C-alpha positions, 0 to 999 in steps of 0.5 A: 522831101515833104516838110509839114510845118506846124504839124500840131495844126493836124494832130491832137493827143490820142484819147483827148477827144470823145470816145468814138468821135470823128472830128475833122482834125482826127479825119485829116490826121488819119488821111495823112497817115494812110497816104504816108503808109503808101510810100514804097520802100524803093521810093526816095521819099522823106517826110519831116514835120515840125511843131513847137508844141509836141504835147499836142500830138 
C-alpha cells in the first residue's frame, strides 16, 4: 500500500495555470501518474491519497 498524505501539495485544478505552462507541480503530478500507470493488474498495489483541500485537485 502506498499512502500519500496532503495530496493537494502535488496537484492543482486542471486549467488553473497558464496555457502551455509546465510548472514544477504539474511535472511532479504527471510523473506520479506515469509511475502509477505502470502497475500491472497482477500486482498487489493499492495507492491512496488524502487531502483536506479537494478543490485544488
